[in-house]
C-alpha positions in Angstrom: 8.7 15.8 -16.1 8.8 18.0 -13.0 8.3 16.8 -9.5 6.7 19.3 -7.0 8.3 21.0 -4.2 6.9 20.8 -0.6 6.0 24.5 -0.7 3.4 23.6 -3.4 1.4 21.5 -1.0 -1.2 22.4 1.6 0.0 22.9 5.2 -3.1 22.9 7.5 -3.1 25.5 10.3 -4.3 22.8 12.7 -2.2 22.0 15.7 -3.9 19.7 18.2 -0.6 18.9 19.8 3.0 19.9 19.2 4.0 16.4 18.0 1.3 16.3 15.4 2.3 17.0 11.7 0.0 17.2 8.7 0.3 17.8 5.0 -2.0 17.6 1.9 -0.3 17.1 -1.5 -1.7 18.9 -4.6 -1.7 18.1 -8.2 0.8 20.9 -9.0 3.9 19.7 -10.8 4.4 18.0 -14.2 5.1 14.4 -13.2 1.8 12.8 -14.3 0.6 13.1 -18.0 -3.0 13.4 -19.1 -5.6 12.5 -17.8 -3.8 12.6 -14.5 -2.4 16.0 -15.2 0.1 17.0 -12.4 1.2 14.8 -9.5 -0.9 11.5 -9.1 -0.4 9.3 -6.1 -3.3 6.9 -6.9 -2.3 3.3 -7.9 -5.8 2.3 -9.0 -6.8 5.0 -11.4 -5.1 3.8 -14.7 -1.7 5.5 -14.3 1.6 3.5 -14.7 2.5 1.8 -11.5 6.2 2.7 -11.8 5.4 6.4 -12.2 3.1 6.3 -9.2 5.7 4.6 -7.1 8.2 7.3 -8.0 5.7 10.0 -6.9 5.2 8.2 -3.6 8.9 7.9 -3.1 9.2 11.6 -3.8 6.6 12.2 -1.0 8.6 10.2 1.5 11.8 12.0 0.5 10.2 15.4 1.1 8.7 14.4 4.5 12.0 13.1 5.7 10.3 10.6 8.0 11.9 7.3 9.3 9.1 5.2 7.6 7.4 5.8 4.2 3.7 6.6 4.4 1.4 3.8 5.1 -0.5 3.7 1.8 -3.8 1.9 1.6 -5.7 -0.1 -0.9 -9.0 1.7 -0.3 -12.3 0.0 -0.9 -14.9 2.4 0.5 -15.5 0.2 3.5 -15.1 0.6 7.3 -11.9 -1.2 8.0 -9.1 0.5 9.9 -5.6 -0.9 10.3 -2.5 -0.1 12.2 0.4 1.3 10.1 2.5 -1.6 9.0 -0.3 -4.1 8.6 0.5 -6.2 5.5 -3.1 -6.4 4.6 -3.7 -2.8 3.5 -7.2 -3.2 2.1 -8.8 -0.6 4.4 -10.0 2.9 4.5 -8.3 4.1 7.6 -4.9 3.8 9.2 -3.6 4.8 12.6 -0.3 4.7 14.5 1.2 5.5 17.8 4.7 5.5 16.5 6.7 8.6 15.6 7.8 9.1 12.1 5.3 6.9 10.3 2.8 8.9 8.2 -0.7 7.7 7.9 -2.1 8.6 4.5 -5.4 8.5 2.6 -6.0 9.2 -1.2 -9.0 11.2 -2.5 -10.5 12.9 -5.3 -13.7 14.1 -3.9 -14.2 11.8 -0.9 -13.5 13.4 2.4 -10.1 12.8 4.1 -10.4 13.0 7.9 -7.3 13.4 10.0 -7.6 12.5 13.8 -5.2 13.1 16.6 -5.2 12.4 20.4 -5.0 15.6 22.4 -2.0 14.2 24.3 -0.1 13.6 21.0 0.2 9.9 21.5 -1.6 8.6 18.4 -3.0 9.8 15.1 -5.1 8.4 12.2 -6.1 9.1 8.7 -9.6 8.1 7.3 -11.0 8.0 3.8 -14.6 8.9 4.2 -16.8 8.8 1.2 -20.5 8.5 1.6 -20.4 4.7 1.8 -17.7 4.7 4.5 -19.5 7.4 6.4 -22.8 5.5 6.3 -20.9 2.3 7.4 -19.6 4.1 10.5 -15.9 4.3 9.7 -15.4 7.5 11.7 -17.0 6.0 14.8 -14.7 2.9 14.4 -11.7 5.1 14.0 -12.6 7.1 17.2 -13.0 3.9 19.2 -9.7 2.6 17.9 -7.7 5.7 18.6 -9.5 6.6 21.9 -10.7 3.3 23.4 -11.1 4.8 26.8 -12.7 8.1 25.7 -9.3 10.0 25.4 -9.9 13.5 23.9 -9.5 13.7 20.2 -9.3 16.5 17.5 -10.3 16.1 13.9 -9.5 18.0 10.7 -11.6 17.7 7.6 -9.6 17.9 4.4 -10.4 18.9 0.8 -13.5 17.2 -0.6 -16.4 17.9 -2.9 -18.8 20.4 -1.3 -22.6 20.2 -1.3 -22.9 22.8 -4.1 -21.1 20.3 -6.4 -22.2 16.9 -5.0 -25.5 15.6 -6.3 -26.8 12.3 -4.9 -30.0 10.3 -5.4 -32.9 9.5 -3.0 -31.2 6.1 -2.0 -28.4 8.0 -0.4 -30.6 10.5 1.3 -32.8 7.7 2.6 -29.9 5.7 3.8 -28.6 8.5 6.0 -31.9 9.4 7.4 -32.2 5.8 8.5 -29.2 6.5 10.7 -30.9 9.4 12.5 -33.1 12.4 11.6 -30.2 14.8 12.4 -28.6 13.7 9.0 -31.3 15.6 7.2 -29.3 18.7 7.8 -26.5 17.4 5.6 -29.0 17.5 2.5 -30.8 20.0 0.6 -33.2 19.4 -2.4 -31.7 19.7 -5.8 -33.6 21.2 -8.8 -33.7 17.8 -10.4 -36.6 15.7 -8.8 -35.4 12.9 -6.6 -31.9 14.2 -6.2 -30.2 16.0 -3.4 -27.1 18.1 -2.7 -25.1 16.4 0.0 -22.5 17.8 2.4 -19.9 15.2 3.4 -18.4 17.7 5.9 -21.7 18.1 7.6 -22.4 14.4 7.8 -18.8 13.7 9.0 -19.1 16.3 11.7 -22.4 14.8 12.9 -20.7 11.3 13.0 -17.7 12.7 14.9 -19.8 14.6 17.4 -21.9 11.4 18.0 -18.7 9.5 18.7 -17.6 12.1 21.2 -15.3 14.3 19.1 -16.4 17.9 19.4 -13.2 19.5 18.3 -13.6 19.5 14.4 -11.8 21.9 12.1 -11.2 22.3 8.4 -13.7 21.5 5.6 -12.9 24.7 3.7 -11.6 23.3 0.4 -13.9 22.0 -2.4 -12.1 19.7 -4.8 -14.6 20.2 -7.7 -14.2 24.0 -7.5 -10.4 24.0 -7.3 -9.1 21.8 -10.2 -5.9 23.7 -10.2 -4.9 22.2 -6.9 -7.0 19.1 -6.4 -8.3 16.2 -8.3 -12.1 15.7 -8.7 -13.6 12.5 -10.0 -17.0 14.1 -10.3 -15.8 17.0 -12.3 -13.2 15.1 -14.4 -14.0 11.5 -14.7 -10.8 9.6 -15.0 -8.2 11.5 -13.0 -5.6 11.2 -10.3 -5.6 11.2 -6.5 -3.9 13.5 -3.9 -2.9 12.5 -0.4 -3.8 13.8 3.1 -1.1 12.7 5.6 -0.7 12.9 9.4 2.2 11.7 11.6 3.9 12.1 14.9 7.3 13.9 15.5 9.5 12.3 18.1 8.6 13.0 21.7 
């Protein structure tokens, strides 16, 4: 069993403010056995709870923050909580306190990291198609910037349109939100199916909520199984984490 080093993780080149810190774990390491091969942080994907807890403690140790990450029990909804809320059934978490990492776990869904331009608050959001459709990004923007404070967003590793096939129900659901979402879809060779870009849809939702500063979206989970988990490509598998926190002022 080998735990990973922090150098094996992704360090986004995204600096919306000097206080903002970000990190994305990978599956590199030999902590988790098959079928979670590598370094699984997901508690609800069949892995042993004690092993996952050890992995999560390792993340906190390497981060060196005052608080451990605010892990969520994600449910593909639109609820956002403040770090420290004992009811962690949510798909987004935010904080204005330093040293308290906000974290989301994914294996194809889109992790979205948000930061206020003045460095006073950050959030992490789990945005699968259901959460996107339910408006979780708009809710996160309103929570983090209730008076329209400038925000920046970073889109983490997620399944790309070339690997993500959805049915007509998903296509129709997004078109009902607005015709602009048609640009997030292209017809698949299989009748009644579409290729869907989570990053395109998320960018539209962020722009509509007033966030124009959107970066990232360059990593496809299904195309890089060495570094990331992909539920679509693997079936039962692990989860990696995208984290954001504030350094002391």
